[in-house]
C-alpha positions in Angstrom: 0.0 0.0 0.0 1.6 3.3 -1.0 2.0 5.6 2.0 3.6 9.0 2.5 4.5 10.4 5.9 5.3 14.2 6.2 4.9 17.0 8.7 2.3 19.6 7.9 5.0 22.3 7.9 7.2 20.4 5.4 4.3 19.7 3.1 3.1 23.3 3.1 6.7 24.6 2.6 7.1 22.2 -0.4 3.8 23.4 -1.9 4.6 27.1 -1.5 8.0 26.6 -3.1 6.5 24.6 -5.9 3.9 27.3 -6.5 6.7 30.0 -6.7 8.7 27.8 -9.2 5.7 26.9 -11.3 5.8 23.2 -10.3 2.6 23.2 -8.2 0.8 20.4 -10.1 3.8 18.1 -9.8 4.0 18.8 -6.0 0.2 18.4 -5.5 0.3 15.1 -7.3 3.0 13.9 -4.8 0.4 14.2 -2.1 -2.6 13.1 -4.2 -1.1 9.8 -5.2 -0.5 7.7 -2.1 -3.3 5.5 -0.9 -2.5 6.8 2.6 -1.1 10.2 3.5 0.0 10.8 7.0 0.3 14.5 8.0 2.1 14.9 11.3 2.2 17.9 13.6 -0.8 19.8 12.2 -1.2 22.8 14.4 2.4 23.5 15.4 2.7 26.1 12.7 0.1 28.7 11.8 -0.7 28.8 8.1 -1.2 32.0 6.1 -3.8 32.4 3.3 -1.6 30.9 0.6 -0.5 27.9 2.8 -4.1 27.3 4.0 -5.4 27.3 0.4 -2.7 24.8 -0.6 -3.3 22.6 2.3 -7.1 22.6 1.5 -6.3 21.6 -2.1 -4.5 18.5 -0.9 -7.2 17.5 1.6 -10.1 18.3 -0.8 -8.6 16.3 -3.7 -7.8 13.3 -1.4 -11.4 13.5 0.0 -12.8 13.5 -3.5 -10.8 10.5 -4.5 -11.7 8.6 -1.3 -8.1 8.2 -0.3 -7.0 7.7 3.3 -5.6 10.8 5.1 -4.3 10.6 8.7 -3.5 13.8 10.6 -2.0 14.2 14.0 -2.6 17.3 16.0 -2.7 18.6 19.6 -5.7 20.8 18.9 -9.4 20.1 19.0 -11.3 20.7 15.7 -12.9 23.7 17.3 -9.5 25.4 17.4 -8.5 24.7 13.8 -9.3 28.4 13.1 -6.0 29.0 15.0 -4.1 27.0 12.4 -5.7 28.2 9.2 -6.1 31.7 7.8 -9.8 32.0 8.3 -12.8 30.2 9.8 -14.3 29.2 6.4 -11.2 27.2 5.3 -10.7 25.7 8.7 -14.3 24.5 8.6 -14.0 23.1 5.1 -10.8 21.2 6.0 -12.4 19.7 9.2 -15.5 18.8 7.2 -13.5 16.8 4.7 -11.2 15.3 7.3 -14.0 13.9 9.5 -16.4 12.9 6.7 -16.7 9.1 6.8 -13.7 9.0 9.2 -12.7 7.5 12.5 -11.4 10.0 15.0 -9.2 8.9 17.8 -8.4 11.0 20.9 -5.3 10.0 22.6 -4.4 11.2 26.1 -1.6 10.4 28.5 2.1 10.9 28.6 3.9 11.7 25.4 5.7 8.8 23.8 8.7 11.1 23.5 8.7 11.5 27.3 8.7 7.7 27.5 11.7 7.6 25.2 13.6 10.2 27.2 13.1 8.2 30.4 14.4 5.0 28.7 17.4 6.8 27.3 18.1 8.2 30.8 18.0 4.7 32.3 20.5 3.4 29.7 23.2 6.0 30.5 26.1 4.5 32.6 
């Protein structure tokens, strides 16, 4: 199964650069093709108008093709207007992400914290 893992910031930066260099279609296709696209760390970077629109293009086209999209975020859907440029695009993205989806809420200690503790225990 074709899968692509990328952070939200990296994906948007790649799309913005591609748009500036007139290679946007090629870059969009990179995110439209895989059966599963995993977008990590959504919400750690606020997206301007251009970045929000490009992110929407990816999510919308994947939704229309019925392809799997997984996102990780530390924000509730009600706070997506803090990520994207305006409420309308935030709502449109959430609408497509949750349509016919399974949403998992994970709570507890960060896995990275668990890793740090393990590394600390391994030191002589």
